[in-house]
ZADRENMAR-529624 format. One record per residue (C-alpha): residue number from 1; z, y, x. Coordinates in steps of 0.5 Angstrom, whole numbers, plus 500, padded with zeros to 3 digits. Example, Ala and Ser with C-alpha at 12.3 -4.5 7.8 and 13.67 -1.06 7.14 Angstrom:
BEGIN
  pos   c3   c2   c1
    1  516  491  525
    2  514  498  527
***
This chain:
BEGIN
  pos   c3   c2   c1
    1  505  546  406
    2  512  548  406
    3  513  541  403
    4  510  537  409
    5  513  541  414
    6  520  539  411
    7  518  532  410
    8  516  532  418
    9  523  535  420
   10  526  530  415
   11  522  524  419
   12  523  527  426
   13  531  527  424
   14  531  520  421
   15  527  517  427
   16  533  520  433
   17  539  518  428
   18  536  511  427
   19  535  511  435
   20  542  513  436
   21  545  508  432
   22  541  502  436
   23  544  505  442
   24  551  505  439
   25  550  498  437
   26  547  495  443
   27  553  499  447
   28  559  495  442
   29  556  488  443
   30  555  490  451
   31  562  492  451
   32  565  486  447
   33  561  481  451
   34  563  484  457
   35  571  484  456
   36  570  476  454
   37  567  475  460
   38  572  479  464
   39  578  474  461
   40  574  468  462
   41  573  471  469
   42  580  473  470
   43  583  466  467
   44  578  462  472
   45  580  467  477
   46  587  466  477
   47  586  458  477
   48  582  459  483
   49  587  463  486
   50  592  458  485
   51  588  452  488
   52  586  456  494
   53  594  458  495
   54  595  450  494
   55  590  448  499
   56  592  454  504
   57  600  452  504
   58  598  444  505
   59  594  446  511
   60  599  451  514
   61  605  446  512
   62  600  440  515
   63  599  444  522
   64  606  446  522
   65  609  439  522
   66  603  437  527
   67  606  442  531
   68  614  440  530
   69  612  433  531
   70  610  435  538
   71  616  439  539
   72  620  433  537
   73  616  428  541
   74  617  433  547
   75  625  434  546
   76  625  426  545
   77  622  425  552
   78  626  431  555
   79  632  427  552
   80  630  421  555
   81  630  424  562
   82  637  427  561
   83  640  421  560
   84  638  418  567
   85  637  421  574
   86  631  417  576
   87  626  415  570
   88  622  409  573
   89  614  409  571
   90  616  403  567
   91  621  406  563
   92  617  412  562
   93  611  407  560
   94  616  404  555
   95  618  410  552
   96  612  414  551
   97  608  408  548
   98  611  409  541
   99  610  416  541
  100  602  415  543
  101  602  410  537
  102  605  414  533
  103  601  421  534
  104  594  418  535
  105  592  425  537
  106  595  425  543
  107  591  425  549
  108  596  424  555
  109  603  425  556
  110  605  427  564
  111  611  428  568
  112  610  433  573
  113  616  434  578
  114  618  440  582
  115  616  438  589
  116  618  443  595
  117  614  443  601
  118  620  440  605
  119  621  435  600
  120  613  433  600
  121  613  427  605
  122  619  424  602
  123  616  424  595
  124  609  421  597
  125  613  416  601
  126  617  414  595
  127  611  415  590
  128  607  410  594
  129  612  404  593
  130  609  404  586
  131  601  407  588
  132  599  405  595
  133  594  410  595
  134  598  416  592
  135  597  423  595
  136  598  430  593
  137  591  433  591
  138  587  438  588
  139  579  440  586
  140  575  444  589
  141  570  448  586
  142  565  442  586
  143  570  438  582
  144  571  433  588
  145  579  431  590
  146  581  432  597
  147  588  433  600
  148  592  439  596
  149  593  445  601
  150  599  447  604
  151  604  451  599
  152  611  452  598
  153  611  449  591
  154  608  443  588
  155  607  440  581
  156  604  433  582
  157  602  429  576
  158  607  423  577
  159  607  419  571
  160  601  419  566
  161  601  415  559
  162  594  414  556
  163  594  411  563
  164  587  407  565
  165  584  405  571
  166  579  411  570
  167  585  415  570
  168  589  413  576
  169  585  417  581
  170  589  424  577
  171  595  421  579
  172  597  426  585
  173  594  432  582
  174  597  439  583
  175  598  442  577
  176  600  449  581
  177  593  449  584
  178  590  452  577
  179  592  459  577
  180  592  459  569
  181  595  453  568
  182  601  455  574
  183  601  461  570
  184  604  457  564
  185  608  453  568
  186  612  459  571
  187  612  462  564
  188  616  455  561
  189  620  455  568
  190  623  462  566
  191  624  462  559
  192  626  455  558
  193  622  454  552
  194  615  451  550
  195  609  454  553
  196  603  453  550
  197  596  453  556
  198  589  453  553
  199  583  453  556
  200  585  450  562
  201  579  448  566
  202  581  442  571
  203  574  441  574
  204  575  433  571
  205  571  430  565
  206  577  428  562
  207  580  435  561
  208  575  438  558
  209  579  445  556
  210  585  441  553
  211  592  444  550
  212  598  443  554
  213  604  443  551
  214  609  444  557
  215  617  443  557
  216  621  445  562
  217  627  440  565
  218  633  442  569
  219  638  440  573
  220  645  439  570
  221  642  438  563
  222  643  445  561
  223  639  451  561
  224  641  456  566
  225  642  463  563
  226  638  467  569
  227  631  466  571
  228  633  466  578
  229  638  460  576
  230  632  456  572
  231  627  457  578
  232  633  453  583
  233  635  448  578
  234  628  447  575
  235  627  439  576
  236  620  438  573
  237  616  439  566
  238  614  434  561
  239  607  436  559
  240  603  434  552
  241  596  434  553
  242  591  434  547
  243  584  436  545
  244  585  441  539
  245  578  441  536
  246  579  434  535
  247  586  434  533
  248  586  439  527
  249  580  436  524
  250  583  430  524
  251  589  432  520
  252  586  436  515
  253  580  432  514
  254  577  434  507
  255  582  440  505
  256  579  444  510
  257  571  442  508
  258  570  449  504
  259  575  454  508
  260  575  458  514
  261  581  456  518
  262  583  461  525
  263  589  460  529
  264  591  466  533
  265  595  467  539
  266  600  473  538
  267  604  472  544
  268  600  478  548
  269  600  484  543
  270  595  487  547
  271  590  481  549
  272  590  477  542
  273  586  471  542
  274  583  466  538
  275  587  459  539
  276  582  455  534
  277  577  457  529
  278  574  452  524
  279  569  455  519
  280  562  459  520
  281  565  466  520
  282  565  470  527
  283  572  474  527
  284  574  479  532
  285  582  477  533
  286  584  485  534
  287  580  487  528
  288  583  481  524
  289  590  482  525
  290  590  489  524
  291  586  488  517
  292  591  482  515
  293  598  487  517
  294  595  493  514
  295  596  495  507
  296  589  495  504
  297  588  488  505
  298  589  486  498
  299  584  491  496
  300  579  488  500
  301  580  481  500
  302  582  476  493
  303  583  470  496
  304  587  470  503
  305  592  467  506
  306  596  467  513
  307  602  465  516
  308  606  466  523
  309  609  460  526
  310  613  460  532
  311  613  455  538
  312  618  456  543
  313  615  463  546
  314  608  462  543
  315  607  466  536
  316  601  463  532
  317  598  466  526
  318  594  461  521
  319  589  465  517
  320  585  462  512
  321  579  464  507
  322  574  461  503
  323  568  459  508
  324  562  464  508
  325  557  461  502
  326  563  458  498
  327  565  465  495
  328  562  464  489
  329  566  458  487
  330  572  463  488
  331  570  470  487
  332  567  472  480
  333  570  479  480
  334  568  486  478
  335  561  486  481
  336  558  481  476
  337  562  484  470
  338  559  491  472
  339  552  488  473
  340  553  485  466
  341  555  492  463
  342  549  496  467
  343  545  491  464
  344  547  491  457
  345  547  498  458
  346  540  498  460
  347  538  494  455
  348  541  498  449
  349  537  504  452
  350  531  500  452
  351  533  498  445
  352  534  505  443
  353  527  507  446
  354  523  502  443
  355  526  504  436
  356  525  511  437
  357  518  509  440
  358  516  505  433
  359  517  511  429
  360  513  516  434
  361  508  511  434
  362  508  510  426
  363  508  518  426
  364  502  518  431
  365  498  513  427
  366  499  517  421
  367  497  524  425
  368  491  520  428
  369  489  517  421
  370  489  524  418
  371  485  527  424
  372  480  521  423
  373  479  523  416
  374  479  530  418
  375  474  528  423
  376  470  524  419
  377  470  529  413
  378  468  535  417
  379  462  531  421
  380  455  534  422
  381  452  527  421
  382  453  523  415
  383  457  517  415
  384  457  511  411
  385  460  504  411
  386  459  498  407
  387  460  491  406
  388  455  484  408
  389  452  485  401
  390  451  492  402
  391  456  495  397
  392  458  502  400
  393  466  502  401
  394  466  509  405
  395  462  516  405
  396  463  523  408
  397  462  530  405
  398  455  530  409
  399  453  524  407
  400  454  526  399
  401  450  533  401
  402  445  530  404
  403  444  525  398
  404  445  530  393
  405  451  525  390
  406  458  526  388
  407  463  522  392
  408  464  517  386
  409  457  516  385
  410  455  514  392
  411  461  509  392
  412  458  506  386
  413  451  505  390
  414  448  500  394
  415  445  501  401
  416  439  498  398
  417  439  504  393
  418  439  509  399
  419  435  506  404
  420  427  506  403
  421  423  499  405
  422  429  494  406
  423  431  488  403
  424  437  484  401
  425  434  479  407
  426  433  484  412
  427  439  487  410
  428  442  480  412
  429  438  479  418
  430  441  485  421
  431  448  483  419
  432  447  477  423
  433  444  481  429
  434  450  486  429
  435  455  480  430
  436  452  479  438
  437  450  486  439
  438  456  492  439
  439  451  498  437
  440  444  498  434
  441  440  504  433
  442  434  504  428
  443  429  509  425
  444  428  509  417
  445  427  513  411
  446  433  515  406
  447  432  517  398
  448  435  522  395
  449  438  523  388
  450  432  527  386
  451  427  522  389
  452  425  525  395
  453  425  521  402
  454  427  524  409
  455  426  521  415
  456  433  519  419
  457  436  516  425
  458  441  510  424
  459  447  509  429
  460  450  502  427
  461  456  498  429
  462  461  493  427
  463  468  495  425
  464  474  491  422
  465  479  494  417
  466  485  489  416
  467  481  482  414
  468  475  486  412
  469  469  487  417
  470  464  493  415
  471  458  495  418
  472  459  503  420
  473  453  507  419
  474  452  514  423
  475  446  517  419
  476  442  523  422
  477  437  527  418
  478  430  527  423
  479  427  532  418
  480  428  538  423
  481  426  533  429
  482  420  531  427
  483  418  538  425
  484  419  540  432
  485  416  534  435
  486  410  534  431
  487  410  542  434
  488  411  540  441
  489  405  535  441
  490  400  540  439
  491  403  545  444
  492  402  539  449
  493  395  538  446
  494  393  545  447
  495  396  546  454
  496  392  540  456
  497  386  543  453
  498  387  549  457
  499  389  546  463
  500  382  542  463
  501  378  547  461
  502  379  553  466
  503  375  554  472
  504  380  555  476
  505  383  550  481
  506  390  547  478
  507  394  541  481
  508  401  539  480
  509  405  535  486
  510  412  532  486
  511  417  535  491
  512  414  530  496
  513  407  534  495
  514  404  528  492
  515  398  530  487
  516  400  528  480
  517  395  532  477
  518  388  535  478
  519  384  539  473
  520  377  540  473
  521  377  547  476
  522  380  544  482
  523  374  538  482
  524  369  544  481
  525  371  548  487
  526  373  542  492
  527  368  537  490
  528  374  532  490
  529  374  528  483
  530  381  527  480
  531  381  519  482
  532  380  521  489
  533  386  525  490
  534  392  523  485
  535  398  520  489
  536  395  524  496
  537  399  529  500
  538  396  536  498
  539  395  537  506
  540  388  534  506
  541  385  541  503
  542  387  543  510
  543  388  551  508
  544  386  556  514
  545  387  564  515
  546  386  569  520
  547  390  567  526
  548  392  560  523
  549  387  554  523
  550  392  549  519
  551  397  553  514
  552  399  547  511
  553  402  544  517
  554  405  551  520
  555  406  555  513
  556  405  551  507
  557  406  556  501
  558  408  549  497
  559  414  548  502
  560  416  555  502
  561  416  555  494
  562  420  548  494
  563  425  552  499
  564  426  559  495
  565  425  556  488
  566  421  562  486
  567  413  563  485
  568  409  567  490
  569  402  570  489
  570  396  570  494
  571  400  574  500
  572  396  570  505
  573  389  574  507
  574  382  571  508
  575  385  564  506
  576  380  558  506
  577  380  551  504
  578  376  545  506
  579  371  543  501
  580  369  535  501
  581  362  537  504
  582  365  540  510
  583  365  547  509
  584  370  552  508
  585  371  556  501
  586  375  563  501
  587  381  562  496
  588  386  566  493
  589  392  561  491
  590  399  562  486
  591  404  557  488
  592  410  556  483
  593  416  551  482
  594  417  546  477
  595  424  544  475
  596  426  538  470
  597  431  538  464
  598  438  539  469
  599  435  544  472
  600  434  541  479
  601  426  542  483
  602  422  536  481
  603  415  539  484
  604  410  544  484
  605  404  547  481
  606  398  551  485
  607  393  555  482
  608  387  557  487
  609  381  562  485
  610  374  561  489
  611  373  568  492
  612  366  567  495
  613  362  572  491
  614  368  577  492
  615  368  576  499
  616  360  577  499
  617  360  583  495
  618  366  586  499
  619  362  584  506
  620  355  587  503
  621  359  594  501
  622  362  595  507
  623  355  594  511
  624  352  599  506
  625  357  604  508
  626  356  604  515
  627  348  602  516
  628  342  606  515
  629  338  603  509
  630  331  604  513
  631  333  602  520
  632  339  597  518
  633  342  601  524
  634  349  604  524
  635  348  611  521
  636  351  618  522
  637  358  617  519
  638  359  611  522
  639  358  614  529
  640  363  620  528
  641  368  615  527
  642  366  610  532
  643  365  616  538
  644  372  618  537
  645  375  612  538
  646  371  610  544
  647  373  618  547
  648  380  615  547
  649  379  609  549
  650  375  612  556
  651  381  617  557
  652  386  611  556
  653  383  607  561
  654  380  612  565
  655  372  610  565
  656  366  614  564
  657  363  614  557
  658  355  614  557
  659  350  617  551
  660  343  617  550
  661  340  621  546
  662  332  618  544
  663  326  622  540
  664  321  616  538
  665  315  619  535
  666  311  614  531
  667  317  610  529
  668  314  608  523
  669  310  603  527
  670  316  600  530
  671  320  599  524
  672  315  593  522
  673  316  590  528
  674  323  587  531
  675  327  593  530
  676  334  593  531
  677  334  586  532
  678  331  587  539
  679  337  591  541
  680  343  589  544
  681  349  588  539
  682  354  591  543
  683  350  598  543
  684  351  603  538
  685  345  606  536
  686  346  610  530
  687  340  614  527
  688  339  621  526
  689  334  625  522
  690  327  626  525
  691  327  619  528
  692  332  621  533
  693  337  616  536
  694  343  616  540
***
């Protein structure tokens, strides 16, 4: 026992050591794989980050070059105007056409002079020399052109290139009538620098919220020092108009296909607005600018590029990140490495668990096998297993004891040596039958070593041990059962004889009161044969008693037994049942419940006894006790009992009581004639000694 316990302890320790070793092996492999992937990812990340920065710098440089080109174009036009006090329309067209051809994304180039109210009519007269229908005008709310309203200053469009017939009606439009554009004009005038006005709505299809680059021109060809002097010496504005949403994509082309590009106007710190956006992300200018200039930005974004450009008084922030949906091209990061490490950790745990489980299952199987062997050996029934030829492969202790063989002797036998009345052909047929059926129960006979034969019940089933198929037989000795069955049959035979031979009536009903058995005594008392009553409700007997003409309907004894589940004995007085001939038969009954094997109510038994003779004898004794033998009238003892009762009644109801005392002579002659039959049956006529009556 101590050796087995120490062996089990060693096996359990070995099991845990192997499981821990499996887990450590898995973790080492996971760590090596994670580090290798991290190095690959790091190399790839550096390469991708370098490519991203190159693309971002190229895009930023392209945008910066474009803005510088715009500034250079405005400065060239300004130099052209500074070179002459009066620039004609033809000179303006000749000078600006090369600029428009070079910078194809420019929409229009406008010259808008400063016109005071006092000089308005003279300016219009001069402009009509080139454009006869020229007029200073503005758009109304419906988008129609009409004469400009009266104001101190006007900034009408005087020259406009890319000029076509459809654009001629734009000449003379006062740019100062639009508050947003006027704000940009005033800012450019006061600062003397280029100002960008965007999202300006001039209520004309040609200007669908374009970008206006405004460059102020002053008299005397110099920039005044003070803003008041700048307002006084303002000559006009050169305005470059372009559609930024068409311009930047045309410049960037394929470089920005997978990038989010956002240009934010930082001119007003309190009101940062998105100047241009290309991509899928939805950005908040305030939050984005705070994020870009915070110290934590590099902890949140791996690929992030921004740069600030100065255009006159305008500060533009260019921010570039990978477009939403293309992050996997640029970012591998710690997330996937962490996932891989966790997966490796989980797989190591699973490997450890299954390694421990395999050893546990082996241990459980060993324990189960030992328990199975113990169960087989200690079973109360004999257990055999044999092959197709009947060779016994296994037998338990009970099998050896029931057949008086040792274990070695029984294993050397064939099942045909034990089973009585079976041949090889029958054994082969049974074997083939067992291929289709899971279990077969047979009864047979076995032969002991000393030659005695005893009945058995055999439960057969097929089992497989490895590659070998065997038939397993569980054998139960039926000697005691057969003896008990024989005794039970004899007992049932005796009960049946007693049931049929008794003179008292007995019938059996189910739980619905339907008669299922009827003996001869019941047939004799009621006149009904067994064939007449089987399957009928027992209420056809119509039991009745004093004060209850239908006991079966109102106070059925059988229903009472079903409810209380206990026997009742003749507690109903003067009970009668209906004979087949229609007469009433006085009976006394005993009712008992019947239960099945599970202890549940199955029905009931009613025994009834014919008490007709007993009732007649009781009636005759009662009559003899209260009548005179000779005259058959009430005697003195009955008179003494009745007179007391009548006197009490007379007192209770306060009524008189009459008595007549008669002495009859020669009464012997009268007694041979009507006698008491001629008397009033309600009168009490007791007889006294000496032929005297009352």
